[in-house]
ZAPABA-341737 format. One record per residue (C-alpha): residue in three letters; y negated, z, x. Coordinates in steps of 0.05 Angstrom, whole numbers, plus 5000, padded with zeros to 4 digits. Layout:
REM ZAPABA-341737
REC resn   yy   zz   xx
REC  ALA    Y    Z    X
...
This chain:
REM ZAPABA-341737
REC resn   yy   zz   xx
REC  MET 3330 7670 5245
REC  VAL 3375 7609 5245
REC  GLY 3435 7610 5292
REC  VAL 3456 7555 5340
REC  ALA 3469 7488 5307
REC  PHE 3531 7472 5348
REC  ASP 3580 7499 5399
REC  CYS 3580 7453 5461
REC  LEU 3644 7484 5488
REC  ALA 3689 7485 5426
REC  ASN 3656 7430 5385
REC  PRO 3622 7380 5431
REC  LEU 3626 7325 5379
REC  GLY 3585 7369 5333
REC  ALA 3530 7370 5385
REC  VAL 3534 7295 5391
REC  ARG 3531 7287 5315
REC  VAL 3471 7334 5307
REC  THR 3431 7301 5362
REC  PHE 3447 7232 5334
REC  GLU 3425 7252 5264
REC  LYS 3361 7280 5293
REC  ALA 3348 7215 5329
REC  MET 3360 7176 5265
REC  THR 3307 7217 5228
REC  SER 3255 7189 5275
REC  LYS 3269 7119 5247
REC  THR 3307 7098 5310
REC  ASP 3347 7035 5299
REC  PRO 3418 7047 5327
REC  LYS 3424 6974 5344
REC  SER 3364 6980 5390
REC  LEU 3398 7038 5426
REC  ASN 3452 6992 5451
REC  GLY 3495 7052 5466
REC  LYS 3441 7087 5508
REC  ASP 3435 7163 5504
REC  TRP 3391 7191 5450
REC  GLY 3388 7261 5478
REC  ALA 3461 7285 5472
REC  ILE 3476 7280 5547
REC  GLU 3413 7320 5563
REC  VAL 3437 7376 5517
REC  PHE 3502 7380 5557
REC  ARG 3467 7376 5624
REC  ASP 3425 7436 5604
REC  PHE 3486 7472 5578
REC  LEU 3526 7461 5641
REC  SER 3470 7472 5691
REC  ASP 3492 7545 5698
REC  ARG 3553 7552 5743
REC  GLU 3580 7610 5701
REC  THR 3577 7566 5639
REC  LEU 3612 7509 5675
REC  SER 3668 7557 5696
REC  GLN 3682 7570 5622
REC  VAL 3700 7497 5612
REC  PRO 3776 7492 5618
REC  ILE 3806 7446 5671
REC  LEU 3850 7391 5643
REC  ASP 3914 7386 5684
REC  HIS 3989 7389 5676
REC  SER 3989 7465 5669
REC  SER 3935 7467 5614
REC  ILE 3949 7405 5573
REC  GLY 3997 7443 5528
REC  TRP 3944 7490 5500
REC  ILE 3877 7455 5505
REC  GLN 3851 7436 5437
REC  PRO 3835 7363 5421
REC  ASN 3761 7347 5413
REC  SER 3741 7406 5458
REC  LEU 3701 7404 5522
REC  VAL 3744 7399 5586
REC  ARG 3737 7385 5661
REC  PHE 3780 7336 5699
REC  ARG 3779 7329 5775
REC  GLY 3811 7267 5801
REC  LEU 3811 7205 5844
REC  VAL 3788 7138 5815
REC  GLN 3852 7098 5825
REC  ASP 3834 7038 5783
REC  MET 3772 7010 5749
REC  LEU 3794 6977 5685
REC  GLY 3729 6942 5667
REC  ASN 3688 6951 5605
REC  GLU 3708 6961 5532
REC  PHE 3672 6943 5468
REC  TYR 3674 6992 5410
REC  VAL 3639 7006 5344
REC  GLY 3587 7054 5369
REC  ALA 3550 7064 5304
REC  TYR 3562 7046 5231
REC  LYS 3527 7055 5165
REC  ASP 3559 7104 5115
REC  GLY 3520 7088 5052
REC  SER 3448 7097 5074
REC  THR 3467 7142 5132
REC  TRP 3480 7118 5203
REC  ARG 3537 7154 5240
REC  THR 3564 7147 5311
REC  ASN 3632 7140 5343
REC  LYS 3606 7152 5413
REC  PHE 3649 7199 5455
REC  THR 3710 7192 5410
REC  ASP 3767 7144 5395
REC  VAL 3766 7144 5319
REC  ALA 3713 7150 5265
REC  SER 3699 7221 5241
REC  PHE 3679 7195 5171
REC  PRO 3708 7140 5127
REC  MET 3683 7072 5148
REC  GLY 3688 7016 5098
REC  SER 3709 6947 5120
REC  GLU 3641 6919 5099
REC  ALA 3601 6973 5133
REC  GLU 3543 6952 5177
REC  THR 3561 6965 5249
REC  SER 3532 6964 5319
REC  ILE 3577 6944 5377
REC  TRP 3568 6982 5441
REC  GLU 3602 6982 5509
REC  ARG 3634 7034 5555
REC  GLN 3669 7034 5622
REC  LEU 3742 7052 5634
REC  LEU 3768 7088 5695
REC  TYR 3840 7106 5709
REC  CYS 3839 7171 5748
REC  VAL 3895 7212 5779
REC  PRO 3902 7280 5812
REC  VAL 3878 7273 5884
REC  PRO 3936 7249 5928
REC  GLY 3958 7303 5977
REC  GLN 3915 7358 5945
REC  ASN 3941 7425 5970
REC  THR 3957 7480 5920
REC  TRP 3906 7530 5949
REC  THR 3849 7484 5925
REC  VAL 3872 7480 5852
REC  GLN 3830 7517 5801
REC  ARG 3869 7544 5742
REC  SER 3843 7557 5672
REC  SER 3873 7615 5633
REC  GLN 3882 7608 5558
REC  SER 3831 7663 5548
REC  VAL 3778 7615 5574
REC  VAL 3786 7572 5513
REC  SER 3796 7627 5461
REC  SER 3731 7606 5430
REC  CYS 3759 7536 5421
REC  ASN 3821 7562 5386
REC  ASN 3779 7606 5340
REC  TRP 3725 7556 5326
REC  SER 3750 7531 5259
REC  SER 3756 7601 5231
REC  GLN 3686 7618 5254
REC  HIS 3658 7559 5217
REC  GLY 3696 7572 5152
REC  GLU 3747 7535 5112
REC  LYS 3699 7482 5086
REC  ARG 3704 7442 5150
REC  GLN 3780 7446 5149
REC  ARG 3782 7417 5078
REC  GLU 3734 7361 5099
REC  ASP 3778 7345 5159
REC  ALA 3840 7343 5116
REC  MET 3806 7295 5068
REC  LEU 3781 7251 5124
REC  GLU 3846 7250 5163
REC  ASP 3876 7196 5118
REC  HIS 3815 7152 5128
REC  MET 3811 7155 5204
REC  VAL 3804 7084 5231
REC  ASP 3815 7064 5302
REC  GLN 3750 7040 5331
REC  GLU 3776 7022 5400
REC  LEU 3760 6948 5401
REC  GLN 3803 6933 5461
REC  GLY 3758 6883 5493
REC  SER 3733 6870 5562
REC  THR 3677 6833 5596
REC  SER 3728 6798 5640
REC  SER 3747 6727 5622
REC  SER 3820 6745 5610
REC  LYS 3803 6792 5552
REC  LYS 3769 6784 5484
REC  MET 3735 6832 5435
REC  ARG 3779 6849 5376
REC  GLU 3769 6888 5312
REC  GLY 3816 6922 5263
REC  GLY 3857 6985 5257
REC  VAL 3929 7001 5276
REC  SER 3952 7037 5214
REC  GLY 3997 6978 5196
REC  GLN 4031 6976 5264
REC  SER 4099 7008 5270
REC  SER 4125 7044 5331
REC  GLN 4184 7085 5352
REC  LEU 4154 7153 5368
REC  GLN 4192 7197 5416
REC  GLU 4186 7263 5379
REC  SER 4153 7290 5316
REC  VAL 4145 7354 5278
REC  THR 4116 7375 5211
REC  ASP 4048 7408 5212
REC  GLU 4053 7472 5170
REC  THR 3981 7467 5147
REC  SER 3977 7396 5123
REC  GLY 4050 7380 5113
REC  LYS 4040 7315 5153
REC  VAL 4086 7291 5208
REC  CYS 4050 7297 5275
REC  THR 4071 7267 5341
REC  ILE 4080 7313 5401
REC  PRO 4051 7282 5465
REC  ASP 4100 7278 5522
REC  PHE 4051 7287 5580
REC  ASP 4081 7293 5649
REC  SER 4092 7366 5665
REC  LYS 4077 7357 5740
REC  TYR 4029 7298 5746
REC  LEU 3975 7284 5695
REC  PRO 3932 7222 5701
REC  CYS 3872 7211 5656
REC  LEU 3837 7152 5624
REC  VAL 3763 7167 5630
REC  LYS 3712 7131 5586
REC  LEU 3643 7130 5617
REC  TYR 3577 7121 5580
REC  ASP 3507 7109 5606
REC  SER 3529 7108 5679
REC  PRO 3509 7053 5728
REC  GLU 3568 7025 5768
REC  SER 3533 7048 5831
REC  ASP 3549 7120 5811
REC  TYR 3623 7112 5829
REC  LYS 3671 7069 5867
REC  LEU 3746 7062 5878
REC  ASN 3778 7123 5911
REC  ASP 3718 7169 5897
REC  ILE 3736 7240 5877
REC  ILE 3697 7257 5814
REC  GLU 3693 7316 5768
REC  PHE 3686 7292 5696
REC  VAL 3663 7338 5640
REC  GLY 3674 7310 5571
REC  VAL 3712 7309 5505
REC  PHE 3788 7311 5509
REC  THR 3817 7270 5451
REC  PHE 3887 7261 5426
REC  ASN 3897 7218 5363
REC  PRO 3968 7205 5340
REC  GLU 3941 7144 5302
REC  LEU 3930 7108 5368
REC  MET 4002 7118 5392
REC  ALA 4029 7062 5350
REC  GLN 3984 7015 5389
REC  GLY 3999 7042 5458
REC  ASP 4072 7063 5453
REC  GLY 4112 7032 5509
REC  SER 4172 7018 5464
REC  THR 4133 6965 5425
REC  ASP 4141 6892 5444
REC  LEU 4089 6882 5498
REC  SER 4087 6807 5485
REC  ASN 4046 6821 5422
REC  GLU 3974 6799 5429
REC  LEU 3950 6870 5418
REC  PHE 3980 6890 5485
REC  GLU 3946 6840 5532
REC  ASP 3897 6895 5551
REC  ALA 3911 6945 5606
REC  LEU 3906 7001 5555
REC  ALA 3971 6979 5525
REC  HIS 4006 7007 5586
REC  LEU 3969 7073 5581
REC  PRO 3992 7102 5514
REC  PRO 3953 7164 5493
REC  ASN 4015 7206 5488
REC  LYS 4026 7198 5563
REC  VAL 3954 7189 5589
REC  PRO 3902 7233 5556
REC  ARG 3833 7206 5540
REC  LEU 3769 7239 5565
REC  HIS 3702 7215 5539
REC  CYS 3654 7234 5596
REC  LEU 3588 7268 5582
REC  VAL 3571 7291 5653
REC  HIS 3602 7274 5720
REC  ARG 3590 7287 5794
REC  LYS 3621 7263 5858
REC  LEU 3659 7315 5898
REC  ALA 3670 7326 5973
REC  ASN 3719 7369 6011
REC  HIS 3675 7431 6009
REC  ASP 3675 7429 5933
REC  PHE 3749 7447 5935
REC  LEU 3740 7511 5974
REC  LEU 3755 7573 5932
REC  GLY 3722 7639 5949
REC  SER 3678 7611 6004
REC  PRO 3643 7667 6043
REC  VAL 3572 7682 6020
REC  ILE 3542 7704 6086
REC  GLU 3483 7688 6130
REC  ILE 3500 7630 6175
REC  THR 3482 7643 6248
REC  PRO 3500 7609 6314
REC  ASN 3537 7672 6335
REC  LEU 3579 7671 6271
REC  ILE 3597 7598 6281
REC  ARG 3619 7611 6353
REC  LYS 3661 7670 6332
REC  THR 3694 7630 6276
REC  ARG 3707 7573 6325
REC  GLU 3739 7620 6375
REC  ALA 3784 7652 6322
REC  LEU 3806 7584 6295
REC  LEU 3819 7558 6365
REC  GLY 3861 7619 6379
REC  HIS 3901 7607 6316
REC  LEU 3914 7534 6334
REC  THR 3934 7555 6404
REC  THR 3986 7602 6376
REC  VAL 4011 7548 6328
REC  LEU 4019 7501 6387
REC  GLY 4059 7548 6430
REC  ASN 4000 7570 6474
REC  ASP 3980 7499 6492
REC  GLY 3905 7511 6494
REC  LEU 3887 7439 6514
REC  ALA 3924 7412 6454
REC  ALA 3890 7463 6409
REC  GLU 3821 7440 6433
REC  CYS 3839 7368 6419
REC  VAL 3866 7385 6349
REC  LEU 3802 7423 6333
REC  LEU 3758 7363 6350
REC  HIS 3806 7318 6312
REC  LEU 3800 7362 6249
REC  LEU 3723 7358 6253
REC  SER 3721 7283 6262
REC  ARG 3698 7234 6209
REC  VAL 3676 7162 6204
REC  ILE 3600 7159 6206
REC  VAL 3589 7109 6150
REC  HIS 3519 7087 6170
REC  ALA 3542 7077 6242
REC  ARG 3599 7027 6231
REC  VAL 3588 6973 6284
REC  ASP 3622 6907 6267
REC  SER 3694 6926 6258
REC  ALA 3689 6992 6297
REC  ALA 3693 7058 6259
REC  VAL 3645 7103 6297
REC  GLY 3660 7177 6295
REC  LYS 3735 7176 6284
REC  LEU 3781 7213 6332
REC  SER 3854 7198 6318
REC  LEU 3903 7240 6360
REC  ASN 3972 7224 6387
REC  LEU 4010 7286 6412
REC  THR 4069 7262 6453
REC  GLY 4129 7297 6484
REC  PHE 4162 7318 6419
REC  THR 4237 7322 6414
REC  THR 4275 7333 6349
REC  GLU 4281 7407 6367
REC  SER 4208 7418 6387
REC  TYR 4184 7378 6326
REC  ASN 4224 7423 6279
REC  VAL 4187 7483 6308
REC  PHE 4118 7462 6330
REC  GLY 4110 7399 6289
REC  SER 4127 7437 6226
REC  GLN 4081 7494 6245
REC  LEU 4023 7446 6259
REC  LYS 4032 7409 6193
REC  SER 4035 7474 6156
REC  ALA 3972 7499 6191
REC  VAL 3934 7436 6174
REC  GLN 3956 7442 6101
REC  THR 3926 7512 6097
REC  LEU 3861 7489 6128
REC  LEU 3845 7422 6095
REC  PRO 3842 7406 6020
REC  PHE 3879 7339 6024
REC  THR 3937 7326 6071
REC  LYS 3995 7277 6072
REC  SER 4054 7267 6118
REC  VAL 4091 7201 6128
REC  PRO 4159 7193 6163
REC  PHE 4147 7135 6210
REC  SER 4217 7105 6213
REC  VAL 4247 7035 6208
REC  GLU 4280 7053 6141
REC  TYR 4215 7079 6112
REC  LEU 4172 7020 6136
REC  ASN 4223 6970 6109
REC  SER 4224 6999 6039
REC  VAL 4158 7032 6019
REC  SER 4094 7001 5991
REC  LEU 4037 7025 6033
REC  ALA 3982 6979 6007
REC  PRO 3956 6982 5936
REC  ARG 3969 6917 5899
REC  LYS 3945 6884 5835
REC  ASP 3996 6874 5780
REC  TYR 3969 6818 5737
REC  GLU 4022 6827 5683
REC  THR 3994 6895 5666
REC  ASN 3925 6880 5695
REC  ARG 3930 6945 5735
REC  LEU 3921 6965 5807
REC  VAL 3987 6995 5830
REC  SER 3974 7051 5879
REC  GLY 4003 7051 5949
REC  VAL 4015 7107 5998
REC  LEU 3951 7091 6035
REC  GLN 3906 7095 5974
REC  LEU 3876 7161 5996
REC  ALA 3811 7199 5984
REC  GLU 3759 7203 6039
REC  GLY 3771 7264 6083
REC  THR 3847 7262 6075
REC  HIS 3888 7283 6136
REC  LEU 3949 7238 6149
REC  THR 4005 7260 6196
REC  LEU 4052 7205 6220
REC  ASP 4119 7231 6245
REC  GLU 4142 7179 6297
REC  THR 4197 7224 6323
REC  GLN 4241 7193 6269
REC  LEU 4231 7123 6297
REC  LYS 4297 7095 6324
REC  ALA 4318 7027 6348
REC  GLY 4323 6978 6290
REC  MET 4297 6913 6260
REC  LEU 4235 6911 6217
REC  ASN 4238 6863 6159
REC  SER 4176 6827 6131
REC  ILE 4156 6888 6091
REC  GLY 4163 6933 6152
REC  VAL 4122 6887 6196
REC  GLU 4067 6885 6144
REC  ASN 4068 6961 6136
REC  ALA 4064 6971 6211
REC  ARG 4003 6925 6213
REC  LEU 3971 6964 6156
REC  LEU 3980 7030 6192
REC  ASN 3952 6999 6256
REC  ASN 3889 6977 6220
REC  LEU 3881 7045 6189
REC  VAL 3885 7081 6256
REC  GLU 3842 7032 6295
REC  LEU 3793 7005 6243
REC  GLN 3795 7057 6187
REC  LYS 3808 7002 6136
REC  VAL 3863 6990 6085
REC  GLU 3880 6922 6058
REC  TYR 3888 6917 5982
REC  ASP 3934 6861 5959
REC  PHE 3906 6821 5901
REC  GLN 3962 6770 5906
REC  PHE 3916 6710 5914
REC  TYR 3873 6744 5967
REC  LYS 3868 6809 6006
REC  MET 3809 6856 6009
REC  GLU 3794 6906 6064
REC  MET 3770 6973 6038
REC  PRO 3736 7021 6086
REC  THR 3764 7092 6088
REC  ASP 3757 7157 6125
REC  VAL 3826 7186 6140
REC  GLN 3841 7233 6199
REC  VAL 3905 7207 6231
REC  LEU 3951 7252 6273
REC  ILE 4012 7220 6307
REC  LEU 4069 7262 6331
REC  SER 4116 7224 6377
REC  GLU 4165 7228 6434
REC  GLY 4127 7179 6479
REC  LYS 4060 7146 6471
REC  SER 4060 7105 6407
REC  ASN 4064 7031 6420
REC  ILE 4048 7013 6348
REC  LEU 3992 7061 6330
REC  PRO 3932 7060 6379
REC  ALA 3904 7131 6376
REC  ASP 3837 7148 6406
REC  LEU 3865 7210 6442
REC  VAL 3934 7212 6473
REC  LEU 3957 7279 6500
REC  PRO 4026 7302 6524
REC  PHE 4043 7366 6486
REC  GLN 4065 7424 6532
REC  PRO 4082 7488 6494
REC  SER 4098 7549 6536
REC  ALA 4119 7599 6482
REC  VAL 4138 7605 6409
REC  GLY 4088 7649 6373
REC  SER 4119 7708 6337
REC  SER 4074 7698 6277
REC  VAL 4027 7641 6258
REC  ASN 4007 7667 6190
REC  ALA 3933 7682 6179
REC  GLY 3899 7728 6130
REC  THR 3862 7704 6068
REC  GLU 3793 7721 6095
REC  ALA 3806 7685 6160
REC  LEU 3832 7623 6125
REC  GLN 3772 7622 6079
REC  ALA 3725 7626 6139
REC  TRP 3762 7571 6177
REC  ARG 3763 7525 6116
REC  TRP 3689 7535 6106
REC  TYR 3677 7523 6180
REC  LEU 3714 7456 6181
REC  ALA 3687 7430 6114
REC  THR 3615 7449 6129
REC  LEU 3609 7428 6202
REC  ARG 3646 7363 6190
REC  LEU 3588 7340 6146
REC  SER 3532 7366 6190
REC  ALA 3480 7319 6217
REC  HIS 3475 7306 6292
REC  ASP 3424 7273 6337
REC  LEU 3418 7247 6408
REC  ASP 3349 7252 6438
REC  PRO 3323 7198 6486
REC  ASP 3326 7241 6548
REC  MET 3398 7260 6537
REC  GLN 3415 7187 6521
REC  LYS 3388 7166 6589
REC  VAL 3431 7219 6624
REC  ILE 3493 7195 6588
REC  GLU 3478 7122 6604
REC  ASP 3471 7138 6678
REC  ASP 3537 7176 6677
REC  LEU 3573 7118 6643
REC  VAL 3546 7068 6693
REC  ALA 3569 7113 6751
REC  ALA 3638 7122 6719
REC  ARG 3645 7047 6709
REC  GLN 3628 7034 6782
REC  GLU 3681 7084 6804
REC  ASP 3735 7059 6756
REC  ARG 3731 6986 6734
REC  SER 3787 6997 6683
REC  LEU 3740 7037 6638
REC  GLY 3715 7000 6577
REC  SER 3674 7008 6514
REC  LYS 3730 7045 6478
REC  ASP 3732 7098 6533
REC  PHE 3657 7108 6530
REC  SER 3658 7111 6454
REC  ARG 3713 7165 6458
REC  TRP 3673 7206 6508
REC  LEU 3612 7204 6463
REC  SER 3653 7223 6402
REC  MET 3685 7282 6439
REC  ALA 3616 7306 6463
REC  ARG 3587 7300 6393
REC  LEU 3646 7338 6362
REC  ILE 3642 7393 6415
REC  SER 3568 7401 6398
REC  ILE 3583 7403 6323
REC  SER 3640 7453 6333
REC  LEU 3589 7500 6364
REC  GLY 3541 7492 6306
REC  GLU 3491 7451 6345
REC  SER 3453 7393 6314
REC  CYS 3434 7359 6380
REC  LEU 3476 7340 6440
REC  THR 3458 7378 6503
REC  LEU 3477 7370 6576
REC  GLU 3524 7429 6569
REC  HIS 3562 7396 6513
REC  TRP 3566 7331 6552
REC  GLN 3594 7367 6613
REC  MET 3645 7403 6568
REC  ALA 3668 7335 6541
REC  LYS 3676 7306 6611
REC  GLU 3716 7368 6632
REC  LEU 3761 7362 6571
REC  GLU 3773 7289 6587
REC  ARG 3788 7305 6660
REC  ARG 3841 7357 6639
REC  ARG 3871 7308 6591
REC  LYS 3875 7252 6643
REC  GLU 3904 7301 6693
REC  ARG 3961 7319 6645
REC  LEU 3974 7245 6630
REC  ASN 3980 7231 6704
REC  GLU 4027 7290 6714
REC  MET 4073 7262 6660
REC  LYS 4075 7194 6695
REC  LYS 4101 7224 6760
């Protein structure tokens, strides 16, 4: 009985090669393929369909980059920070009478003569980064034992392949035709072997005797250049969080072309890739990818039967934890819980209004109370949500930082700003640091950007010649001494702690249950039946007749609070009980606001 023809984990390019050769035996013309899949991707989809198999694929990050083998299968989870357009490359070429492919790699695996018949294909380039604000408890780690099969692969397949690789190494030709479909770029051919560069560090390989360059990847922050094949652009967009599974490549031959020390005025460097040298930004040739949401980052989620009683108990425990964190201020804890469950309902955006959001402004903080309760609250949120970020809202900060992403046309790259965040990120703005001072033009613009984020859930991207508003979904919490005059939160509540909890730490099982509760219920569907809608409309009309100052924003807030109370209890439809609970919560909030005014 014949064994497996290839090892998808340790030798993915072998699987690609075998499936391509099989396709060629059926008289398929590689030029007619035009880069489309011939069955290789389906092989990997089948291979990775089992979760246990997927868990064996090592995760490419700053902690694993030192031991993951080039040309092996890896996973990378990251945010799409920039979309670099499309790239042309030699996808297939004729070696004598045999067609071979360069798909899913940077260099040819076999010698390619200058006169060889070729077929030019196209792939998409994404610049991806670790998710901004990702908390450490969400990070999956791969141990070196996971890829032991990769390290032992060459010995398992004998010395013949090693000798072939050594013979072919001198003939490797760069097939990255750094071209683009954009008008500012052109398709180019040719290798880089004649280019010189000043490499940062090199050692002698004991096996081949050749001098090999050591990549100097960042030890704390590892971006990735992802090359996508056979994927419609509708599959992804800017700021999506995506898990890519593909071939990790590192080819020292390409470093001469991408090394930052080379004169960037050379025509070879007009492409964005010139600023992403492979010794600093690893390449991943994607075979399979999927979009991720917050719940995909939960580790050790409870496998239990979901019941209304369980949800109510989890809610009660989480509410008790938040109450302790907030110094026994139960009203503040209820508002924070609804705030943590809120999200922008994409299909319900009305004109410029972001329906479903519930930004929260807790007031009454002093420097002393912020150091205790503000720090405790931020820490609690970090342990509950996968992505969190804190911004010091001060004059000095606003006058100096770049909040909006901007396009750098010299490098043809989108330069990230503080507000380029993934959907579902929680943002805490510390306004207790705001003192009297003068905002310069940068500060005024940054204040406007934050105002738009809080009120409209949109972030302006600066493309120099024009600005583009990008919709987002970021939960905003504002901690301030008095009501913020710059940031218009949906809920404003004076914070009134009565005690400092002796301990606000929670056990692992409790944290896992609360994380699951927030991530799951936040995405749950919710309806409003016609009868309940009529009751609410009558209540709103009566409230308007009693208080003429009430407007559409107030009514929208009441509806959002009622919907979130219903969701927090695990209900999919708003009931009269939930509506009464929302009105009571609003009454208590208004009562506290009036007390503070006296």
